N, C-alpha and C positions, 0 to 999 in steps of 0.2 A: 243624238238620235234624229233621224229624218222625221219631219212632221207627218202626221197621219190624217187622212181625209176619210170621213164616213158620212153616209146619208142618214139624216134623222127623219126626213119626210120625203118619200119617194115621189117621182113624177106621177101625175094623174093622167098623162097622155104621152104618146110616143112621137118622135120626130117624123116618122113615116107611118102611113096607115097600112092596114092589112091589104087593102086593094092595091096600093102602090107596090107593096112587097110582092104580092101575087103576080102583078103585071110584070115586074122585073124578072121574076122566076118563070114567067109564062106558064103559070099553073092555073087552069080553068076549073078544076075540080074543087069541091068544097071539103073534100075528105081530110085535107091537111091544114085546115084553117087554124085550129087550136095550136098545132105544132108550129106553124109559121108565126103566129102571134107571140109564142114564147121565144122564138128565135129573134124577133124584132127587139125584145127587151134584152136578150143576151148580147146581141150585136151592139145595141146602144151602150150598155154597160162596159163592154170591152173597148169600144171606140173612145168613150170618154176617159177610161182609165189610162189608155196609152197616149192620148193627145192632150189631156189636161183641160178638155172642154166639158161643157154641160149641155148636151143636145136637147134637153127638155128641162123646164123649171123644176128645181128641187132645193131642199134645204140641207145644208151640209154642216158638219162640225169639224173644224180643224184643230187637232190636238197636238201640243208640243210640250217638251220637257223643260226647255229654257227659251228665253227670248232670243238668244243667239242662234238657236235653231231656225228661227223665223226671219231674222234680219238678214239682209244681203248687202254687206258693206261695199261690194264691188260696183254697185250701181251709182255712178257719179252724176247721172243726168236727171236724177229724181227732182232736184231743186227746180230746174227749168220746167220739167214736165208738170209739176204740181202748181207752180206759179202761173202757168198758162191756163190752169183751171180756175184762176181768180182768187187764190188764197194769198193772204198777207203773211210773210215770213220774216218781218222786220225784227221780231224778238227771238228768233230761233238761233241756236248755236250752229252755224253752217258747217263747222268742222266735223260735227257729229251727225249731220243731217241724214246721210244715207243709212246710218246705223239704226234709225228709227222707222224704217220703211219695211212693211211686210207685204210680200207678193202673194196673192191668192190665186193658186193654180187650179181654178175651175172657172172657165171663161164662157160667157160674159158674166162678170160680177154684177149683181142687181142691187144688193143692199147687205149691210152688216147688221144683224139683229142684236148681237151682244158680244162683248169681249170679257171673259171671266178668267180669274186666276186665283190660285190658292195663296193667300197672304202669308208672307214669311213669318210674321209676328204672331198672328192669331191662328193661322192654319185654316181659316174659314174661306170658303169659296166666295169671292168678292167680284162684283160687277164693276168694270171700269166705266167711269162717267163718260158718256158720249162726247162731252166737250173736250175730252182729253185725247181724241183721235179724229182724223179726217179720213173719209172714204172716197177713193177715186175709182169711179166705175167706167170711165171712158177709155182707160188704158187696157192693154192686153199684155200680160194678165192684169187684173185689177189690183189696186194697192190700198193698204191701210197705213197711215202715217201717224205715229204718236207725236203729240205736241211737245211733250217733255220726255225726260229719260224714263225708262220703263220701271214700274214698281217692283220691289223685291218680292220674290216668290219662294214658296216652300219647295223643298227637294222631293219631287215626285214625278212620275212619267206623264201624268196628265195635268201638269201644273197650269197650263194655259189652254183655254178652250174658246175658240172663236166660232160663233154660229152665224152663218151667212146664207143668202139665197143667190143662186146662180142659174143661168139658163134662160132661154126665151122660147116663144112658140114658133119662131122663124129662124132656125139654125141655117148656116150657110149651105148653099146648094151642094158644095163639095162634101160637106159633112153628111148630108142626107144621102148622097150617092155612095159614099163610103160605107154607110150603114146598110144600104141595099146590097152592096157587094159582099159585105160580111154575112148578111142573111143568106145570100146565094151560096157562099162558100160553106157555111155551116149546114145548109140544106143538102148540098151535094155530098159533103164529107161527114157522114154520120158516125164514123169511128176515127180515132186518132191517126191510124195508119191503114192505107188501103192494102188489100191482100197482095197485090202485085208490086206496089211501090209506095214509098213514103210521099205524103202530100204536104205542101206548105202554102201559105197565103200567096196568091198571085202577085207578080211584080206591080201591076197596075193598082191593086189595092194597097200594097205597101207604099207606093208613091203618094197616094192620097193621104194615107195616115201620116207620113212624114211631113207632107205639106201642111196638114192641119194641126200639128203639134204646137202647143203654146211655147214660145221660144225659151230655150235654154234649160228647161227643168227635167224633161222626160227623156 
């Protein structure tokens, strides 16, 4: 099953302001301020969902059924990437190195608060000791690498739960502009299909979204 991302603590601010959105829309009236504010949140949520980014600081929970759902064994360059971050891997089994790397598809990754799993023997929700994994925030997407092989888990769809913080107060300019364009698109198209013709996201906006996708996952 594909890992699931959910927000446990929502952003307290948006990547663009009401004034910036109104300026982009060229709306001078204050009549639609509440509506435009709602559209900013909708646009940010949509943009983040399709790109794998986090355009404002938020706390997420990544839930998976198995460790294999999280690991990406095709990544053969993880060893060099993580070594460049100053870690000593002299005691690791390099043949299994990439199997212990979890990619976090909400960029930028700020921190990992906890990794919890339901223990196969006791069935209890157990917190993995932070010394048993390393967090790489400088990569895109961010990574979590287990020091040793993964602990055995109970058979359930929420067997693994990783709580992490992603996003910052200064998202890329292209992301901010993409969110502005989404707000404009939603503002102008208030129904799914226009009376005379069907409408879709403009090419320029789709190009920005494609450019901002975190590589390979979405």
